[in-house]
BARO-309215 format. One line per 8 residues: number of its first residue (from 1); their letters; for each residue x negated, y negated, z negated of N, C-alpha, C. Coordinates in steps of 0.05 Angstrom, whole numbers. Layout:
<setis>
NUM = A = X/Y/Z/X/Y/Z/X/Y/Z | ...
</setis>
This chain:
<setis>
1 = MAADDRQV = 1049/-69/440/1038/-60/424/999/-68/432 | 993/-67/415/965/-74/416/957/-59/444 | 936/-74/464/912/-54/482/910/-25/479 | 902/-24/442/872/-11/438/896/17/431 | 918/16/422/950/33/411/966/38/419 | 954/27/449/986/21/466/982/65/460 | 965/82/453/981/102/472/1002/126/439 | 998/105/415/1020/103/387/1040/96/402
9 = PPKLVRRL = 1076/118/391/1098/121/412/1094/108/384 | 1138/91/397/1148/72/380/1159/90/373 | 1172/116/375/1181/129/344/1156/132/323 | 1135/149/339/1117/155/315/1115/134/302 | 1118/110/305/1113/78/298/1123/73/268 | 1158/83/278/1187/74/276/1169/103/251 | 1184/113/254/1183/147/230/1150/145/205 | 1136/120/215/1115/135/204/1112/106/179
17 = LEIRLEHL = 1137/72/185/1146/47/174/1168/67/159 | 1179/83/169/1198/91/141/1193/107/126 | 1162/137/134/1151/139/100/1138/112/81 | 1124/103/96/1109/88/83/1132/70/73 | 1141/58/70/1163/43/62/1182/52/33 | 1189/83/26/1188/96/17/1162/103/-9 | 1152/98/4/1122/99/-18/1106/75/-23 | 1113/58/-12/1113/29/-10/1093/25/-42
25 = IDVREPLV = 1061/19/-32/1050/7/-57/1045/-23/-55 | 1054/-45/-77/1054/-75/-64/1032/-91/-83 | 1018/-90/-64/998/-107/-65/989/-143/-66 | 997/-148/-98/999/-170/-108/964/-181/-124 | 962/-154/-122/931/-167/-142/914/-199/-138 | 906/-221/-156/887/-237/-147/868/-224/-130 | 853/-238/-107/838/-236/-86/808/-254/-100 | 791/-240/-101/758/-230/-104/752/-246/-78
33 = LIGHKGRS = 736/-273/-75/723/-272/-43/692/-260/-48 | 678/-247/-40/655/-251/-41/638/-276/-16 | 639/-304/-27/634/-312/-11/600/-328/-26 | 582/-318/15/556/-323/1/551/-334/33 | 519/-349/40/511/-347/69/502/-310/82 | 507/-318/104/500/-284/121/465/-280/116 | 471/-251/111/444/-250/98/435/-244/69 | 457/-256/54/449/-247/26/462/-229/-1
41 = GGTLLNQL = 458/-207/19/468/-195/7/511/-181/-6 | 525/-211/25/549/-201/7/565/-174/17 | 552/-164/54/558/-137/58/561/-116/32 | 539/-120/21/519/-97/-1/536/-96/-13 | 540/-136/-40/559/-119/-62/584/-112/-54 | 593/-124/-30/628/-114/-29/628/-83/-22 | 611/-69/-11/600/-47/-14/600/-19/-27 | 585/-42/-52/600/-25/-88/604/-29/-95
49 = LDSHPSVH = 635/-50/-85/665/-43/-105/680/-18/-86 | 669/-4/-62/685/-2/-42/711/7/-67 | 696/34/-68/710/56/-79/721/47/-108 | 729/36/-123/731/18/-156/758/36/-163 | 778/39/-181/798/49/-175/817/23/-181 | 793/15/-184/816/-13/-198/816/-32/-179 | 808/-21/-152/803/-51/-144/818/-51/-107 | 825/-46/-76/844/-52/-69/814/-68/-56
57 = SHPAELEF = 801/-56/-22/776/-63/-14/778/-53/5 | 779/-83/20/780/-96/48/749/-98/47 | 740/-72/80/722/-68/69/714/-85/103 | 722/-99/116/700/-127/127/704/-143/124 | 690/-166/135/699/-199/126/721/-202/143 | 732/-229/111/766/-224/127/746/-249/171 | 770/-241/165/769/-250/201/796/-265/211 | 816/-283/195/836/-299/200/827/-327/204
65 = RRGDEDWP = 809/-333/208/807/-361/230/801/-365/246 | 832/-381/244/840/-391/272/836/-423/280 | 827/-439/303/815/-459/311/797/-465/293 | 805/-499/277/779/-513/270/786/-507/235 | 794/-494/225/824/-488/189/791/-465/169 | 791/-473/156/783/-451/136/782/-426/133 | 819/-434/132/836/-410/97/851/-427/112 | 871/-404/126/907/-410/127/935/-423/116
73 = VFDLDGDP = 932/-444/133/961/-452/115/973/-449/135 | 997/-434/125/1025/-429/138/1052/-446/134 | 1068/-460/156/1084/-465/154/1106/-450/142 | 1113/-446/120/1134/-421/106/1167/-429/120 | 1172/-441/134/1188/-446/148/1189/-418/181 | 1175/-421/186/1158/-415/208/1169/-397/215 | 1157/-377/239/1161/-346/244/1136/-339/231 | 1159/-311/231/1124/-286/210/1117/-277/226
81 = DRWFDRLA = 1139/-275/254/1109/-259/274/1083/-281/284 | 1085/-308/280/1066/-326/299/1046/-324/260 | 1057/-321/250/1043/-322/216/1020/-286/224 | 1040/-270/233/1017/-252/232/1000/-246/255 | 1002/-267/270/981/-266/286/957/-278/301 | 965/-306/272/945/-318/261/929/-304/234 | 928/-291/226/921/-267/200/908/-239/217 | 924/-230/242/905/-201/258/881/-205/239
89 = ERHVSRGF = 861/-178/242/836/-195/247/831/-165/266 | 809/-173/282/789/-167/309/780/-131/297 | 760/-133/284/756/-110/257/785/-80/265 | 811/-86/264/827/-65/260/845/-57/286 | 821/-81/302/833/-67/334/813/-50/343 | 775/-55/330/747/-37/350/769/-10/331 | 761/-18/299/751/-1/287/770/23/299 | 813/12/298/827/44/306/820/44/326
97 = AAGYTKGT = 803/46/346/805/54/383/763/65/373 | 753/55/354/720/71/365/715/67/321 | 728/75/313/716/77/288/704/49/269 | 699/52/246/695/38/238/669/31/233 | 654/12/234/614/11/219/607/-15/227 | 584/-10/211/574/-45/201/556/-50/198 | 532/-42/216/510/-46/223/506/-71/235 | 477/-70/238/458/-90/245/452/-98/288
105 = GREGELEA = 451/-69/286/459/-63/333/434/-48/337 | 432/-41/315/403/-15/317/429/2/327 | 427/6/362/458/46/359/446/51/340 | 417/56/353/414/87/336/439/88/313 | 431/72/296/448/69/260/458/62/279 | 483/50/284/514/38/288/519/78/300 | 516/85/319/527/124/323/524/128/305 | 503/143/290/508/155/247/517/143/232
113 = ERFPFLLA = 525/113/234/541/104/223/575/96/225 | 594/106/246/624/109/252/627/128/229 | 649/109/232/665/129/216/704/120/222 | 714/145/214/749/147/227/755/121/201 | 768/104/222/786/74/207/814/84/224 | 834/95/210/859/99/217/884/82/210 | 869/55/215/905/39/217/892/34/254 | 928/28/250/948/30/293/953/-4/272
121 = PSFQRALF = 930/-25/295/944/-59/299/974/-52/301 | 985/-43/316/1014/-41/321/1032/-34/291 | 1025/-10/280/1047/-6/250/1034/-29/241 | 1014/-44/228/998/-54/208/1030/-77/218 | 1035/-83/244/1046/-116/256/1073/-102/232 | 1080/-89/245/1104/-84/237/1122/-71/222 | 1106/-70/204/1101/-66/176/1101/-90/159 | 1094/-113/166/1088/-138/151/1114/-162/163
129 = AELAARTP = 1134/-142/196/1146/-162/192/1179/-155/185 | 1175/-127/169/1184/-114/165/1201/-118/136 | 1165/-123/118/1151/-133/84/1172/-157/85 | 1166/-171/112/1171/-202/113/1196/-201/102 | 1221/-190/126/1243/-200/129/1260/-190/101 | 1241/-170/91/1262/-151/61/1254/-177/54 | 1238/-190/40/1232/-206/19/1213/-235/19 | 1236/-243/37/1219/-270/63/1206/-286/41
137 = PESQRDVF = 1176/-298/49/1164/-305/31/1162/-344/23 | 1154/-336/3/1160/-369/-10/1135/-382/-24 | 1113/-385/-20/1098/-387/-18/1070/-378/2 | 1048/-409/-1/1034/-389/13/1011/-355/5 | 1025/-359/-27/1010/-331/-36/1027/-304/-22 | 1055/-308/-24/1075/-292/-17/1051/-273/14 | 1050/-294/32/1049/-291/57/1009/-266/61 | 1003/-287/38/982/-274/40/988/-242/21
145 = DTYFTSYF = 1005/-238/6/1005/-222/-7/1025/-190/10 | 1040/-210/22/1060/-195/49/1036/-176/66 | 1014/-196/75/995/-186/92/981/-153/90 | 955/-169/60/946/-147/44/968/-124/40 | 1001/-124/29/1002/-94/31/1010/-87/60 | 1018/-104/83/1017/-80/101/983/-82/111 | 969/-96/106/936/-77/111/924/-50/109 | 924/-56/74/921/-33/52/943/-2/54
153 = NAWLDNQN = 969/-6/66/987/7/65/980/22/90 | 988/8/114/976/19/137/958/35/148 | 940/32/135/916/40/126/909/73/117 | 920/87/147/934/113/135/907/139/118 | 891/133/120/864/141/109/863/130/88 | 863/115/81/846/99/51/849/107/31 | 821/114/27/818/127/9/833/129/-27 | 827/100/-38/834/90/-57/864/77/-62
161 = LYSPAPKR = 895/74/-34/912/76/-45/917/82/-74 | 922/110/-81/945/119/-104/931/126/-121 | 903/107/-125/879/124/-145/892/109/-169 | 906/135/-198/918/129/-222/915/106/-236 | 884/95/-241/883/69/-248/905/33/-237 | 902/21/-261/922/10/-237/907/-6/-222 | 909/-22/-208/896/-34/-200/899/-69/-205 | 872/-87/-214/864/-110/-211/856/-132/-192
169 = WVVSHRAS = 864/-127/-173/836/-143/-159/844/-129/-130 | 845/-138/-108/834/-146/-80/813/-169/-82 | 798/-139/-66/752/-159/-58/755/-147/-34 | 742/-175/-29/746/-170/12/710/-196/13 | 702/-206/28/685/-224/36/694/-242/57 | 673/-272/51/685/-291/75/659/-308/79 | 630/-309/93/621/-326/88/621/-347/81 | 642/-356/97/650/-398/111/648/-409/86
177 = LARSRPGR = 670/-385/58/678/-409/36/645/-415/23 | 621/-403/33/600/-408/25/579/-433/27 | 596/-450/47/600/-476/70/611/-488/64 | 642/-484/58/661/-507/67/678/-504/48 | 669/-533/41/684/-541/16/731/-546/21 | 734/-545/43/750/-551/53/762/-523/48 | 750/-512/54/764/-474/51/758/-469/29 | 750/-472/10/747/-464/-9/771/-477/-31
185 = DAYFATYP = 776/-507/-22/803/-510/-46/809/-490/-40 | 837/-493/-7/837/-482/-3/860/-457/-10 | 832/-453/-4/839/-419/-22/843/-416/-57 | 838/-439/-77/843/-433/-96/860/-451/-110 | 879/-466/-88/908/-464/-89/922/-439/-78 | 914/-439/-53/932/-392/-59/927/-385/-80 | 910/-385/-100/896/-370/-115/897/-388/-132 | 900/-398/-159/898/-407/-176/875/-392/-201
193 = DGRLLAPV = 880/-367/-191/875/-338/-212/856/-332/-193 | 846/-334/-171/822/-320/-159/793/-322/-162 | 773/-309/-153/744/-301/-164/741/-310/-134 | 707/-312/-145/679/-323/-123/659/-310/-140 | 646/-288/-116/628/-279/-130/605/-299/-101 | 594/-305/-112/547/-323/-94/532/-311/-93 | 521/-291/-88/502/-275/-78/490/-307/-72 | 460/-308/-78/437/-319/-62/413/-316/-53
201 = REPKGWYA = 396/-316/-38/385/-302/-27/355/-315/-35 | 327/-302/-37/310/-327/-37/300/-342/-14 | 296/-369/-10/293/-372/13/278/-364/49 | 259/-342/20/234/-340/43/253/-312/57 | 261/-309/27/272/-271/35/298/-265/65 | 298/-285/56/331/-305/74/322/-301/101 | 303/-328/102/304/-337/137/289/-315/142 | 258/-297/134/255/-283/154/281/-265/159
209 = SARRIHPH = 298/-254/133/329/-231/147/351/-248/161 | 335/-272/158/355/-285/174/342/-293/205 | 317/-286/207/304/-291/234/301/-265/258 | 310/-236/226/300/-215/253/334/-206/274 | 352/-223/259/383/-217/273/385/-241/292 | 382/-265/284/379/-286/297/358/-298/318 | 346/-288/331/316/-288/335/309/-328/341 | 335/-339/345/330/-373/350/313/-394/333
217 = HAYDLDGA = 322/-370/292/311/-381/279/285/-391/286 | 279/-382/300/239/-371/293/227/-401/305 | 249/-411/326/232/-437/331/251/-451/331 | 265/-457/298/269/-481/291/268/-477/243 | 246/-472/241/249/-454/207/267/-486/200 | 262/-510/208/268/-531/197/294/-527/195 | 312/-533/231/337/-526/227/350/-509/203 | 339/-488/211/352/-457/199/344/-464/163
225 = IDQWLHAA = 322/-479/155/333/-482/115/343/-487/113 | 359/-507/133/380/-537/136/390/-520/129 | 405/-506/134/421/-494/138/440/-473/109 | 418/-459/103/406/-455/72/420/-474/52 | 408/-492/49/407/-510/41/439/-527/41 | 453/-527/69/477/-527/51/492/-517/33 | 490/-491/52/506/-465/32/496/-461/8 | 477/-465/-3/467/-474/-34/474/-483/-43
233 = GETLHAAQ = 475/-529/-34/487/-535/-47/522/-537/-52 | 531/-522/-28/559/-516/-37/554/-512/-52 | 547/-472/-55/541/-457/-82/559/-459/-96 | 534/-490/-117/528/-505/-140/554/-521/-136 | 570/-535/-119/578/-564/-125/608/-530/-132 | 606/-508/-120/631/-489/-121/625/-480/-155 | 606/-461/-175/596/-455/-205/614/-471/-209 | 611/-504/-202/603/-527/-227/626/-534/-225
241 = NHPDQVLV = 635/-536/-208/664/-551/-211/692/-526/-222 | 680/-486/-220/702/-483/-218/690/-457/-237 | 671/-467/-257/661/-451/-280/666/-426/-299 | 699/-413/-286/709/-398/-307/721/-380/-265 | 710/-382/-258/721/-375/-229/691/-356/-208 | 670/-379/-223/653/-368/-193/628/-362/-211 | 625/-331/-195/604/-330/-203/571/-323/-194 | 558/-333/-199/526/-334/-183/508/-302/-177
249 = LRYEDLVG = 505/-300/-164/481/-273/-162/454/-274/-143 | 443/-276/-158/409/-263/-144/402/-242/-128 | 410/-245/-103/409/-216/-82/378/-190/-86 | 360/-222/-107/333/-200/-117/347/-187/-129 | 363/-190/-153/375/-182/-179/392/-166/-168 | 410/-155/-155/427/-150/-145/418/-121/-140 | 388/-124/-113/370/-94/-104/366/-82/-129 | 343/-103/-147/325/-96/-152/340/-89/-172
257 = HTADVMST = 358/-96/-194/365/-84/-214/390/-84/-221 | 407/-58/-209/432/-60/-195/449/-57/-216 | 434/-41/-227/456/-30/-249/471/-49/-275 | 450/-68/-271/456/-87/-298/474/-102/-291 | 465/-116/-265/480/-141/-244/513/-129/-236 | 513/-98/-236/541/-92/-228/545/-94/-251 | 541/-74/-274/553/-77/-304/568/-114/-312 | 554/-129/-301/555/-156/-308/584/-168/-287
265 = VADWLGID = 582/-148/-268/604/-160/-249/624/-147/-262 | 629/-125/-273/637/-107/-282/653/-117/-305 | 634/-126/-317/653/-145/-349/669/-169/-341 | 651/-185/-321/664/-212/-299/692/-213/-305 | 697/-180/-280/718/-181/-264/745/-156/-295 | 737/-164/-314/749/-133/-323/759/-114/-328 | 742/-101/-311/749/-76/-305/729/-57/-313 | 728/-21/-314/714/-3/-325/692/-10/-310
273 = EAPSLLEP = 664/3/-325/636/10/-309/652/35/-296 | 631/41/-288/634/66/-258/608/78/-240 | 616/109/-234/584/104/-220/585/108/-193 | 611/89/-180/606/78/-156/596/60/-156 | 604/42/-174/588/8/-181/561/2/-163 | 554/40/-164/525/38/-168/514/37/-128 | 533/53/-112/529/75/-93/556/55/-63 | 538/45/-42/559/34/-35/557/51/-15
281 = SFNGMPIR = 588/50/-12/608/58/-6/625/48/28 | 645/57/51/654/46/56/681/77/58 | 707/60/44/732/78/43/712/104/19 | 701/106/7/682/126/-9/664/143/4 | 654/134/31/629/154/41/612/127/34 | 593/137/27/570/141/34/554/108/54 | 554/98/57/546/85/79/513/82/82 | 498/63/94/474/49/85/472/23/90
289 = PNSSFEIT = 457/12/91/446/-27/86/449/-27/104 | 458/-53/110/458/-83/123/450/-94/140 | 413/-81/142/394/-107/126/390/-104/154 | 371/-115/155/359/-126/187/330/-110/190 | 318/-102/172/300/-79/171/304/-51/179 | 280/-42/187/290/-9/179/286/9/160 | 307/9/152/302/31/135/319/57/136 | 320/72/131/326/103/128/340/117/100
297 = GHGVRREP = 363/127/97/385/130/78/406/115/68 | 420/130/44/431/109/43/433/99/8 | 441/90/0/433/62/-29/420/41/-24 | 421/39/-60/401/16/-51/379/15/-48 | 378/0/-13/349/-5/-18/333/-21/-16 | 311/-7/-48/291/-38/-38/266/-50/-24 | 265/-27/8/249/-54/25/253/-75/32 | 276/-75/34/273/-109/43/269/-131/22
305 = LGAWRREL = 261/-131/-5/255/-145/-16/225/-156/-13 | 208/-146/-11/187/-153/9/173/-152/28 | 199/-158/49/190/-150/70/187/-179/90 | 188/-192/72/175/-238/88/154/-235/82 | 139/-219/65/118/-221/58/101/-214/74 | 105/-198/101/97/-195/107/102/-207/149 | 128/-213/137/140/-226/157/137/-255/170 | 126/-268/152/130/-301/154/94/-302/147
313 = APEECERI = 91/-318/155/58/-344/164/55/-348/135 | 37/-355/131/28/-378/105/37/-402/110 | 33/-411/124/46/-437/127/63/-441/139 | 81/-418/141/110/-411/141/128/-411/113 | 123/-390/88/125/-400/71/123/-426/53 | 81/-446/60/88/-460/39/117/-489/57 | 113/-476/87/141/-506/96/174/-504/77 | 176/-478/64/197/-463/63/198/-475/28
321 = DALAGEAY = 179/-465/11/180/-480/-8/181/-492/-17 | 153/-518/4/171/-538/10/189/-558/6 | 199/-549/21/236/-558/39/263/-552/22 | 259/-515/0/267/-505/-8/271/-502/-31 | 258/-495/-44/240/-490/-65/255/-489/-89 | 257/-522/-102/270/-539/-110/299/-536/-113 | 313/-536/-94/334/-527/-92/344/-506/-104 | 332/-477/-93/343/-454/-103/331/-444/-138
329 = RTLVESPA = 317/-467/-149/306/-456/-172/331/-476/-196 | 348/-490/-168/364/-518/-189/389/-477/-185 | 398/-475/-174/415/-473/-164/409/-437/-186 | 403/-410/-183/390/-402/-210/401/-403/-231 | 388/-422/-229/398/-426/-265/410/-453/-276 | 431/-438/-249/457/-462/-258/468/-435/-280 | 497/-450/-306/496/-424/-319/508/-407/-304 | 522/-403/-301/532/-376/-272/517/-355/-268
337 = TVAP = 485/-358/-265/480/-337/-252/476/-323/-266 | 479/-302/-259/480/-279/-264/432/-259/-260 | 440/-259/-297/399/-243/-302/407/-218/-315 | 390/-199/-305/396/-171/-302/384/-175/-332
</setis>
């Protein structure tokens, strides 16, 4: 049993397992992944989809990377316990022990935004093992379906599990898919019916935000923009090679014209428009933006849009435009781009 939930009696885990199996919600919907370069609005987009009744919303970035692989591939003749070891996510242990938080590291904000997260790691492991034993996975997709079924059903205070609307998608985000072609290929092989939402931030705004979180960027502007260029190039490649499955979003539109962009996203996903698509939340509860810049209040905040103007020197802006301006224009003018 995991150290952070060692106080959960095994008898209680067994009883919870019995109850949950009597009322199991099978999670086999295709996966919508938000693939983005960090500091580009991926967390915001995930939080805007959080409460929609037609989705199972995974609240954190998927963390099941192990070793050098960008997307896990399983030996279907292997041990299901080993599968779970590769899929088990760090935020589950942290959240169960201390509550869920998604912030930038400013302690006051983190403490003000700490939510209950009733997902005991040992319970999820036991549920995964039981499901894998009852219906042994026969494909890579089956392993992931078993994992997500264990995740959302073991999450005891999951407010959206029993929503009356039929579920259409599982939604989460995974930043590495914005830069990893092998990872995307493996993802689409697992989910040929999956979708990729790709928010992209104008490079000056991205650099100003990333530098706040990662101060070492201040000493290597060219290196930081090279990372942005790589992610932008991979996003364009994904949109060109999967035109019906990839949707590119401008961060500036997502923040500045939220209703228009989320209406387009809802139409693209085939889900109803809903008021919740305009309010960032965690498990149905309002949550503050995960911004690099100081922000007060909830909701979609526009303050970060112009922050780069006061954060960057004129020569830095000129250098970024010279390095990345053309690539940015090419990307946001691609046919897959959302325009409000």
